[in-house]
N, C-alpha and C positions, 0 to 999 in steps of 0.2 A: 637498385631499387631500394626504396622503402620508406617505413612509416616512422617517422621519429615524433609523436608528438598527441598528447589527445590535446585537441584541440577546440572544441567546442562539447556540452552536454543538450539536447536537446528533452523536453520535459509536457510529457499533456497532462492536462489536469483544466478544472474547469474551476479552480480558486484561486485566481489571481490576485486578489485584493491578498489573501492571508502569503500569498509568495511573496509578491512585494514589500511585509512589511518581514517577512523572515530572512532573503536572501538579504535584505541590504541595511534590517537593520539590529539580526542578529550575524548575518554571514562578512556585510560589513561591504558588500560588491554595491557598485552602482547600479542605481536602473535606469533603465531606458524604455520609453514608455512608445515603441512600434506602432501601436495599434489596440482597438476594443481588446481585440480579440490575441494579442501575444504582448508579454512582456519579454525584457531582453537584458539582463545585468552584465558589467564590462569587471575586473579585476584588476584590469592595467592597460598598453599600450591598443590592445586588440575593440573591432567595433562590439563583439559582443564575446561570451563566453558562454554564458548557461541565457538560456532563452524558455521560455514559455507560453507552450499554443493552450486555447483554448477550447479543449475537446476532454471530453469521456476518456477514463483510465488511470489519473492516478498510476505515471510508472512514466518508465521513456519511451521516448517520443526519436530519438537518437543518440548515437556515436560519433563525433565527426573526428579523423586521425589525418593529419596534416602529414605528406608526401613530400619526398622530398624535390620530385621534378615535376612534370609536369605529365610527361614521357610515362610517370610510372605509373598514374591510371591506365593505362592504355594493360603496361604490361601486368597490371595486378586484375584489373576489369579481365584481359584473355588468358591467364593461367584462373580465377572464380569461376568464369565459363566451361571451363575444360575440366574442371571440377564440379561440375553440374550445379551452379549460385547463376542463379540471373541473372546478372549486371543492366542498369543502365544507365547514360549517361543524364546531368540535371540537364537543367534547361537553363537558359538564359538567367529567367525568372530566377529559379531555383537558386542560384548561383549568388544572383542577387540579394536573396534572403536568410544567404549563410555567406554576403558579404568575402568571398572567398572569387579569384579569377577563375574555373573549374572544379569541375567533381565526379562522380560515380556513386550511384546509389545501389543499395542491395544488403537483403537479410541475412542475419546466420542464420541456423539449423533450426537452432529457438527462437523466429521471429523477430529477434531484435534487427533496427534499420540502422545498418552501418551504411556511415556517410567519407570518402577518403578525400579529405579537396587538396589542392593547390591553389598555396598564396592569398592568404588568408588575404585581409583589410586593417590597416590601422587607420586607427582615427586622428580626426586632428586638432583634438581637445588633449588636455590632458584626462588622467585618471581622477575622478573626487571620491574617496570612501563613502556607504553610507554610514556609518560611525565610526571614528577617530583609531585606523588602523595604520599601519607599519605598509603596508602593503603585503604583497601574495609572492611568494615563490615558483614564478612560471617561465616564460624567455623561452630557452631552447627544452628544457624540462616541459611545457606543459602545463592547462589548467592545476592537474592535481589527477585524481587517477580514479578509476569509472571498476565497481565493482560488479557482477552479474548474478543471481543464484540461476540453479539449469539444474534441469532434470537427468542424464545425460551425462558425466563430464567425458565420459570415454568418448564420446563423438564430437563436443564439442572445446574439450583442447587439442587433442590433433587439426581440428579447424583453422582455431587463430595458429595455431603454430608450425603447421604446414602449408597453406595458404597465405596470411597472412605477416610469417615473420615474426610472429611475437614470438620474444627468448626467454623461456621460462626461465627465475627467477630462482625461485624455489619453491618447495612447495608441504602441505602437512597432511596429513590424513585420518589425526584423529585431531578430536571428537568428528569431525566431519573431512572429506577432502575439501583442499584448497589450493588455488594454483597459483601462483601469483608471475606474475610478464612483467619482464619489461623491454622497453623501445628507445629509451634513452638511457641518462645517469640518474636517473629517480631510479630508485628501489625497483619500486613496481608504479606500473599506469592502467595496468587491465587487473582484475583474477576475476577469478571464479568461486562460487561458492555451494559444493555438491551436495545440496538441500532436499532434491529431488520437486525443487520447488520450481517457479519459472519469475522473470519477469528482474527489476532493476533492487538491490540490494543494497551501497549508498556508493555517494563520489565525496571525493576527499580533496578538502583547500588549503594547503599550507599558506599560513601565514612568514612572516618577516619573525616577527618578534613573539617571544614563548609569552608573554603578558598581555597581547593579542588576543590570544585562548586563553589564555586565563582571566582576561574579563569580559571574555563570550562567555565562558562558563561563568560566568554570576548571574549573567543576563539568562542564560538560558532559563537557569534558576529559582527566578524571578516568573515565569511562563512556565503556568503549570498542565506537565508532562511535556515538559519539553526535553529533556534531556532522558535518551535514550541506556548511551554508557557512561559511566561515572570515566573522570578522567581518570587515564592511564598510561602507562605504554608499553607499544608492541615488543616483541617480543625479534623479529625476525627486520624489520625497516625503521625500529627505534623509534618509530612516531611518538610522541607525547603527545597527546590528542583528548580530546570529549567525542560524543556523539550524537548529534538532535532527531530530534523527529520531526522531520519536514513534512509541509501542512497533507502531501497526498501520501504519508504512509513510512514511506522505507527515508533513510538514513541518511546527513550528511558528517562527514567524516573535520572538524576542524582541529586539523593537527602543526605540528611548530616540530623538528630539526631531525626530518625524514635523513634517511641513510643516504649517500651517492657509491654508488658503484660504479667500474670499469667493466662496463660490458665489452670491451676485447678481450681478458682474463680474468671472465666470472664463468663460474662451474654452477650448474645447477643440482642443488640436491636436498636432498629429503628435511623436513625440519620434526623434531620432536615435545617441543618445551612448550605445546598451546601458544594461541596468539597475542598471549602476551605476559610481559614478565609483574606487574604490578598492576592495579584498579578495574578498570572498563566495566566493572559489575551491569550485566547486561539488562536493567530493570523491567525488562520487557517482558523476558523469561521469570516461567516458571520452574520454583526449587527442581524437581523431576523433570522440568522441560531442556534441559542444559546447564540453567544459571549452576549450580551444584559443582557439575563436573566442569567445569568451565573455576569457578573459584577452587576446586582440589588442585586444578596444574598449573594456577598462581603458587598457592601455595608448596605444592613441590617444588616447583625453582624458584622457591622463594628458599626452602629450605635446604637445597642445593647451593645455594649463593648466586644463578643464574645473572646473568646482569649484561647489561651493551659494552662494549669497551670503554675505558677511559675519553672523558672529552679531551685527554690529549691526542687523544688517533683519530677525528670523529672529520675528515676532513671537509665536509661543509663546511663548521666550525671558521676554519682556518681560514680557507677561499670566502667568507662572508668578509672576515677581522679583514682577508688585501684588500677585499672591495670596499673595504667603509676608510680603507689606509691608518688601521688600528696596530 
């Protein structure tokens, strides 16, 4: 029994036109017009990775997590029901809309809709990006990662860990509680921010080429108010990225070079160097609202010479070079 990848993300928004331009023109996804009430976007050979439904709310509609076997749906469904979560199986029409063979649906303790899907559908035509990019890191590591605001991390953390087998990668307690979880070799596919709030914080997509991130950053800087975090590098997953303000107000991280781990030997641990080695200035924050504190943590890390391992120690890079025959 295993949840093994983030399969899709759904958004509720009545700003379909803005999302069409954002997801295609900035993020580089392929736009698919499903109907007047729904847009979908591709990142690879899957029928869809992101969809936006014309509903009020401007937040997460659902997270779709892939399971390995159809029998996993029964096993997780039974476990969740025993833990007090109401679970139902997706109808044929719902499965068709998610382009999967079967699924179960439920809400987590904070009301976020979760969908466990089996056998997602492969498209018959090739992926065509919305802007010239070299593609995204997906496949067995999924579409990226999703991050939620949570009111009570002491409830949410064990819920995902114990009921859904999300494995803690690492966590930080300063300047606020952050828990990161892996379900495959991607450093994290899910995280939660103990902000005391509720809703979507951001999702991340990972490009295959650093220049795709840099060119996207240039595009974002030409759009007023689009950049939320400046270009920077995270201290736990080594991702070089910037964050854009989405049309719905939450963020989308545009990244490259994320850390690959070995889930069979990984040990969870606390981190204390802050979220980023450098950069990632939070333009949306005030100085006293957290921006100053996060900057001080980066400056402290720089003063101590804290940094990622040399490129020679980067298994992701070696795997990519081997794949390309270099």
